[in-house]
C-alpha positions, 0 to 999 in steps of 0.5 A, a space after each residue: 500500500 502506498 503511503 497515501 492509502 495508509 494516511 487515508 485509512 488512518 483518517 477514516 478510522 480516526 473519524 470513526 472513533 470520534 463519531 463513536 465517542 460523540 454517540 457514546 456521550 449522548 448514551 451515557 445519560 439513559 445508560 446512567 438512568 437505567 443503571 440507577 433504576 436497576 440498582 436502586 440509587 440516586 432516586 430523584 423525587 417526583 414533580 408537583 403533588 397533584 393528587 388528592 389531599 386525602 390522608 390514608 390514616 390506615 397506613 403509616 411510612 416511616 421516612 428517614 433523613 440523611 445529610 452529608 457534606 461533599 468532599 470540599 464542604 465544611 458547613 455543619 449540616 443535618 435534619 433536626 430529626 433522624 426520622 418521622 413517621 407519617 400517613 401518606 397524603 399528609 403534608 409533612 415538614 422537617 427542618 435542616 440546620 446549616 452553619 458556616 464556621 468559616 470566616 468567609 460568605 459561602 454558597 451551597 446547593 443540596 442535591 436530593 436523593 430517595 431510596 428505594 428508587 421505586 418510591 421516588 416517584 410517589 415523594 413530592 416536595 412542596 417546598 424545599 431549601 434544595 430548590 435554590 442555592 443558600 448563601 451563609 455569612 461567616 458564623 451564620 446558622 439557618 434553619 431550612 425547611 423541606 415540606 413533602 407529601 407521600 402520594 397514597 399511591 405509594 406501593 403497598 410493600 414500601 414502608 420505609 423511604 430515605 430522603 438523603 441530601 448532599 451539601 456542595 460548596 458552589 461558592 467558586 462557581 459564582 462570579 464575584 459580582 453575583 456573589 456580592 449581589 447574593 450576599 447582600 440579599 441573604 437575610 
């Protein structure tokens, strides 16, 4: 083979590799969702609750609360109670407390997860500190509510749910001007 043919063949192969990598990048999200569902991890909560507000007094579900910090987050963060027992259809509130022990303002974002994953579709947050980023001044402590309703249609074999939050430091992701604006607007 001539050198020109070898070069052309190499270019074609490299282009095919690039196209395959690009396609794999698009396939990662559905693959991730399938893996999470199969292994019961990273349960995402359901959207706005549109069901009836009738409470199922005959049934109880235990909701456990977990709070962890991402590797670079230094805040103290946790729920006021480890768990509550609720009736499906009843609106419930839990307070989480965050404290910034540093000497600088920080911005955080909480990412929720519900387990088991099959129950996540029946867990509806009506108010949550995870919907917005939280800004705390040095030494500031804040109580952050999460209000939720567990749908009455929750499968009968689910008697225990876990709502877990991971708190991430997103201070560096804010431009300095926007951070200053957010800091002044914080209560």
